[in-house]
C-alpha positions in Angstrom: 23.0 2.1 9.2 22.6 2.8 5.7 22.9 6.2 4.1 19.0 6.2 3.4 18.5 6.9 7.1 17.7 10.7 7.8 18.0 12.1 11.3 14.7 13.9 12.4 15.4 17.1 14.4 11.8 18.5 14.5 8.3 16.9 14.6 7.4 19.1 11.7 9.7 16.9 9.6 7.4 14.0 10.3 4.1 12.7 8.8 1.8 10.0 9.8 2.8 6.8 8.0 6.7 7.3 7.9 8.8 4.7 9.5 11.2 5.8 12.2 13.7 4.3 14.7 14.3 5.9 18.1 17.7 5.5 19.7 19.1 6.3 23.2 22.9 6.0 24.0 23.4 3.7 21.0 20.6 1.2 21.9 17.5 1.0 19.6 14.5 1.6 21.9 11.6 1.9 19.4 11.0 1.1 15.7 7.7 1.7 14.0 5.2 3.8 11.9 4.3 7.4 12.9 0.6 7.5 13.9 0.2 11.2 14.9 2.4 14.2 15.2 2.2 17.2 17.8 4.6 19.7 16.5 3.9 22.4 19.0 5.2 20.0 21.8 7.8 18.1 19.7 6.0 14.9 20.6 4.6 12.1 18.2 2.9 8.6 18.4 4.3 5.5 16.8 3.0 2.0 16.6 6.0 0.2 17.9 6.7 -2.9 15.6 8.8 -4.6 18.3 6.1 -4.6 21.0 2.9 -4.0 19.1 2.1 -1.0 21.4 1.5 2.6 20.9 4.3 4.8 22.1 4.5 8.5 22.7 8.1 9.7 21.7 9.9 13.0 22.7 12.5 14.2 20.4 14.3 15.7 23.3 14.9 12.3 24.9 15.7 10.3 21.8 17.7 10.3 18.5 15.1 9.7 15.9 15.9 8.4 12.4 13.5 8.2 9.5 14.2 4.8 7.9 13.5 3.0 4.7 10.2 0.9 4.6 12.2 -2.4 4.4 13.9 -1.6 7.7 10.6 -2.0 9.6 9.0 -5.3 10.0 
């Protein structure tokens, strides 16, 4: 990973339109654009670029990285 990636530790750090990757145990699970954020619950929705589906992600379950625009197809 490039130094341009930044780990997200709270949903308050996210905004709709940002690109993220979600990892679990060293495996990329989701990659896409943030659609909506629910900071009170530490949950957020993304449009998963890999599957074309909308996914609800939990920061307690995944390591989430904000990534450069070019990293998301």
